[in-house]
N, C-alpha and C positions, 0 to 999 in steps of 0.2 A: 446571469450578464450575457448581453448579447442577443436576448429574447424580448421581444413587446411583452410587457405586462399586461394581464387583462383590464380593459376600462381606460388604457392609457390613450390620450387623442392624439391624432396627427398633429403635426406642428410643433411638437415636444421632443424629448430626447428619444421617444418612442418612434417618431417617424425618421429620426437619423439614422436609428438602428434597424429599420425596416429597410430603408433604401441601401444599406450596408450589406445586409444579408440578400436581398433579392439582386444585388449589383453582381454577387458570386453567380447567380442564376443565369445573369445576361452574358457571361464572359465564360470561356471554356477553360480557362486557366493557363493558356496560351496567349491571351491577348486577342485571341479572336471571337468575335459576335457568331451568336448561335440564332440569331432571328428572332429572339423571343422578346416580345413585348411585355412588361409587367405593370401592372397599374394597380394602387390600393384605394380602395374605397375608404370614403369618409370615415366608417367604423373601422378600427382596425383591426378587427377579429375576422374580415373576410380579405382575401387576396384573390386577385383576378390576373391570370397569365394565360399569352396568346403566343403561337409560334407562326412563323414566317409562311407556314403552309394552311394557316387559318383554323387550326387545333386551338380549342380555347379550355382552360381550366379554372374553374372557380372552386375555392378552397376555403377552409375557416381553420384559424387557429386552435388547437386543442389545449386550453387553458392559455400558457404562455409560448408555446411552441407550434411551427408548422409541421404540419405531417409530412414527413419525408415519402412515404408511401404512395402519395397522392401525385407526386410529381411524374410516377411511370407511367400515369394515363397520356403525358404528354412526350414519352420518350426521353425522360431527363433523369439523372442520377446526381446527388450532391457529393460533391468530393470535397473530404472533410479529413485530411492527415492529421492523425493523433487524435481525431474525434475532439478536436477542442472546441467546437461549437453544436454538437451534435449530442442530444439525450437518446441513450439507447432505452429507456424506460422510465417509470414513476418510482419515486420511493418516498417514504413517508420517514426515513431513519434520522437523517441529518439535513442541515440546511448551511450553506457558507454562503456569506454576504462579503464579497471580497473586499468590495469599495469601503464598506462601513466596519471592516475588520472584525466581524460577527460571526460565532460558530454556535449551532445550539445542537442538542442531541434531542429527538422527540419533543422541540420545542421549548426545553430548558437550556439556558444559557450556561456555556462551559464554563465560565467563572463560578457560578453558583454550584454546579456540581462537585469540582475541584475543590472548594470550600467546606460544602455541606454534606457530601455524599463519599460512598466508598465505591471501589471498583466492582466489587459483586452486585452492587446495589445498580449500578451506572449498567452493569451487563442485563439485568434483570429488564430494567427499561429499555435498552437497544433492542431487545429480543422481544420484550411484550407491548411495549409502546406506552406503559405506564409505571410509575415508580411502586414498589410494593410495599402491602403493609406489613406488619410485623411476621404473622403467620406465615406469609407468602415468601418473605424474605429467608426466614429460618428454613423453612422447606428447600428454597432455592440453593442456600448456601449449603446444606447437608447434602444434597444432590450431587452438586458439583465436587464439594471437597470429598465424598465419598467414592468419586470416580478417579481419583488421582494415581490410584494403582494401576500399573502395566503390566501385561502377561511376561512372565520371564523369558519368553522366546522373542520378545522385542527389545528387551535388554541384552540378550545374547548378540541380536543383528546390529545393534550400536557398538558392543564391545569388538566386533569384526571390522570396524572402520580401521584405517590408519591411525597412527599415533597424532599425526599433525593434521588429520582431516578437519576441513572448515565446519565449524559448528553448524552454519547455516544449511550445509549439503547435509548435514546429519539429520538436522530437524525436517528438513524437505522430505528426505527418503524414508526416515521412520513415522511420519505421518502419513506417506501413503501406504506404507506396509502395515499400519494401524488399522487400515479398511479391510485386510484379508482375515482379520480376526471376528470381523461381525459379518458375516455372508447374508443373516437376516435383515440387514440394512444396505444390502447391495441391489440396487433397481434393475442391474443388468441380470441378476441372478432370481430376483423375486417379483419382478415385473415393473413396469416402466413408472407407475403411479402408485407404487408401495409406499413412499415416503410423503405422498401429495395426500392419500387417503387416510393414511394412519398417524394423527398428531402425535399419539402417544410415543410410537416408536420413532418418529422425528424428535422429538424432545429428549429421549435418551440418548441420541446421537450428539444432541448438543451438549448434555451434561457429561458424555464420555470424552468429547474432543476439549472443551473448557476444563475438565478435569485432568487429563492426560497431557495436555500441551506442555504446561510447567514442568511435569515429572521428565518429559522426553528433553526439553530445553536443557534441565539440570542434569540428566545424565551426558548431555552432550559435553557441558562445560566440564564436568569431573572426569570425563574421558580425556579431554583435550589436557587436562593438569595433570592425569596419571593417578588420580585418587580413584577408589572403589564408589560406587554410585549408593546415595542414600535412597532409603524407602521411604515414602511421603508420608507424614503423620496429618492424617486429615481432621484431628482435634475431636472433640465430643462436646456434650452438653456440661459436663463435669469438669472437662479441660479445654476451653473453647481457645481458639486461637485469637480472639479479639476483633476488633472493627476491621482490621486488614488482614484477614485470614490469608486471602489469596497471594498478596504479596509477603506475607510473614512465612507461609510455608514454602515458597519458593526459595526464598533467601535461605530457611533452615536446609533444604536440601542441597543447597549449593555449598553451605560452610561447615554444618555440622561434622563433627568428628564420632566414630563409634563410641567412645567413652563417655560423649556428651549427649545423653539420652534426653535430657531436658532444657537441650539448647533452644534459645529462643534469641532471634534477631533485636538489636535497638528499636524501640518503637518508633523513632523519629526516622531511622533509614527505611523503616516498613512503611511510613505514612508517605516519606517522600517519593517509594517506588510506586505505591499504590496511586498518588496522583500522577505520575508519569505514566503508569497504564490508563487511567482514565482520560489524560489530554491523548493517548495514542490508539484509544479503542476504536474509533470512526472519523473517518473524514471523507463522507460523500464517495463519489465514482471514480476513486483514482487508479492507476495502473492495476493494482493486485485485486480491489473490489471488484473492479469490471471484468477481471480474470475469473472470479466466483462466478458472477452472473452468466459469463460466456460458456464456462466449464457445466456449470448446473442447468444450461438450457438444454444439454443432451441428456438431463437425468442421471448424470453422472454422480456416484455415491460421494457424500460428504468429506470424506476422508481424501479422497482423491481432489476434489474442490479444494478444500484449505492447503494441501500440499502443492497444488498448481498456483495459487494465489502466493503462498511463501517462495515459491520460485519467483515470480514475478517481482517480490521484493526483494529478493537476493540481489537483482540488478542494481550497479551501482547508481543509476539515474534515478531508482526510486528510495530503496531502503538504505542506501550508503552514504547520505547527505551528511548525518551526524559523525560518520567514520572522516568524510572527507574534510570537515571541520578539524578533526584533530590532527590528520595529516598538513593541513596548512598552518596550524599553529606550531607545529614540529619544524616545519620549514622556516617560519619567523625566528623560531628559538629564542627571543630575548625580546622584552618590551623597549628596550632601545632601538630595535628594528622595526618597530611597528609604521612610524612615518615612512621610511624609506619604501616598506611593502606596500603601502596603501598609494604611493605614487606609482608603484609599478601596476596596480590595479588601475589606476586612472588612465595609464598610458596602454593599458591592455595587454599587458606581460604577466599579470596574474589575475587569478579568478578569487574574488571574496566570497568564499563558503561559508553560509549560515545566516547571510543577509538577506533580504527579500524573499518573496515567494511568489511563485507563478500564479496562484489564486488570489492572494490578500495583495490589495494595493495599499493598505494601510499596516499596522502593526499586526502581527500574527497574535491573536489574542491568547493562545497557548504559551506564549514566550514570556509573557508579562507574569503569568501565574509561575512559570518555571523560576524565574530569577530570585523570586524570593526564597524558594524551597533550594535552588542551587545554593545561597549563601547559606542557608542554615544548615547544608550538608557540609560544606567546607569549612563551615566553624568547628562541625562535629569530628569530621576526621582529618581535617589539616588542608592547609594549602599547599598544591603542588606548584612549580615553576610556570606551567601552561597555564594554570588559571590565572596567574598575573599576568600574564601574555594577553590573554583574552580579555580580562578587565582593561587591560590600556588600549587593547583594539577597539574594544566597545566604544570607551569613553571618546579616542580620537575620531572614529568614524563618526558618531553622533553630533559632533561639532563641527564637521566639515561640512560646507554648503555642497560639496559635490554629491555626497551620499545621500544628504538630506532631502535637497531637492529631488531626488530618484526614488525617494521613500524606500531607502535600502535599511531597513531597521532588522535588527538581531530576530531571528525565526526560531521555532521549536528545536531545530536540528544544532543550533549554536548553543544552547544551555544544557540541553540533554545530552549531546556529547560529553561537555564538561561534568556533568552529574555522574555519569558512568564513568568516566575516568577517573573522579576521585573516589569513587566506591571501588574501584580495582578491577573493574571487568577489562578484560582485554579487547582492543579494539574489533578483532574479527567476530567477537561476540553480539557487538552493538545491533546489527541486523535482527538477532534471534530476540534481544530484547524489545525492539520494535515488533516483530510478529507476534510476540506471546500476547499482548495486550489486545492487538489489532485481528486476533482470532475471533474475538467475540462480534465486532463489526462484520467480518468475512461471513459468519454463521447469521447474522441478522438479515443480511443481505441474500444468503442462500434461502433461508425461511421465507422471506418476503416474495423470493421469485416464484418458489413451489406454491406459493397461495396467491399468485397473481393469475386472473382468470384468463383464460386465451393465450397465455404467453407462448412464444415460439421460439424454436431454436435458433440461434445466431448464425446468420449467413449473410455477412455483409457485401456488397458490390464491390467491385474493382473496377478501374479505368485501363482497360488493357493498351499496352505500349509496344507490345510485340511484333514480330514479323506478319504480313499477312500471308493466306494460304499459300504454301510453296509444294512443288511437287517433289516427289523422293528421287534422289540420284544415286543410283548404287555405287558402293564404296570404291570400286576400279574406276568409274570415272569422275572422281572427285578431285582430282590432281590440280586441276586447274582455279580451285577455289583457293581464298586466302587461308593460310595456315592459321589453326586456332590455339594459342599459346596458353599453356596450362602451368602454372606455378605449384608445383608440388611440395610440400614440406621436405626438406632435407634430411631430416631425423635428428639422431643424437651424435655425438661426437664417435661412440664406441660403433654405429651404423656404418658412418663414413669411413672408420679404418677398415670395416669390412669390405666395403665396396673397394677402397684402393687395392686391398690386397688381392681380391678377385681380378681384377684388372692387369694385374701383373704377369707376365707371361708363362711362369712358373706354374699357374692356376689355370 
């Protein structure tokens, strides 16, 4: 979106997009002209720019993109807060067509993968570019599942968190700490190109992280509810987990009691979670995935990269969307309150969470898939009051011209939050359930970034808005300047009690 596609002729939708893009180059963002004249040739792939001092730049589109580095030849930078229309690299992992409501992994439609594949098969696809044959899949699954065990020192670290520590905080911290157990895979210790040059070593880190991520997540969950951690059961050729090994093993670590050595989750629940994992595995260069690319560009070890990405996902603007849906439904309270709530949304007094998407201008393809699984789970584990509220909210909103006109359809967060709630997961565990499958997408981008020839360390430009050069004034001579007010935190009630006591004359 926003780029001119190769071969698209002027006078079409491509011309309008070109004029819109180049309009930003003519304007400095404050409504002032830069004296930059831009003309487009009849062939869309070539762009000519001229400054008011006579400098001329002729540049070509690289595929569908204008090469921003060429702007430096005429002393111009592109200002794009949020990188909304800036590509930081090329990728062949996933493709999103927001206008049509389509998502593909390595060219395969997400609907097909959710129906016919499994999470570990999709993981292989994202990491390697092709679907595995039987021997490849068995080898891949065995490698991942055999790396589910974590060092005792790591579980001791998790045990040292407070009883009420947020599960995502534990996940982020434990993933970063995991890297200290494998100094052989740390480029800071073994050389910057060690993981670039040694594919076997690189693949081993992928198996380790994919295998240990659910174990760390399960430990965080069990820690929060005050139960001892369960050791993973990787399965075997004589006692396999079945088609949904990853999800089944994870659910077992969450729920098994010590006396239930042969415990296995309900296959329909395992399948539903497996589909959720497929749908959340990858979604282009979102905030957390871009963080992986950014951190990896410094040749940082993969454990720190994944921890950094999880830290980005921890933010409420990124990984907290399905949690926000539940909070909204709790505020509505009863399905009888839905019409009044939607009226407040129309009056901009409330936000409608779980509807619409920044990328998709049509139905989120993942939401269609989840809807059928959502009701299958509800039928199995029972309907809760919030589910009835959600059903009524969806029904009324999809019949209201106000929301239909704005293409505000339920997105993946709407249904995933409901499924997680019906499965009994606490709301603050939702970001961990988002991070767990997204690990494979992060790893796919980490691998792709290492394999990219000529990749550079990320170093974005900035548009400086601070003071011009100033002369230093000695402190004794600064009395005439305006005071700088700094509001420091007031501290706790106990701190204020002590301060008041110190101000009393007897002290």
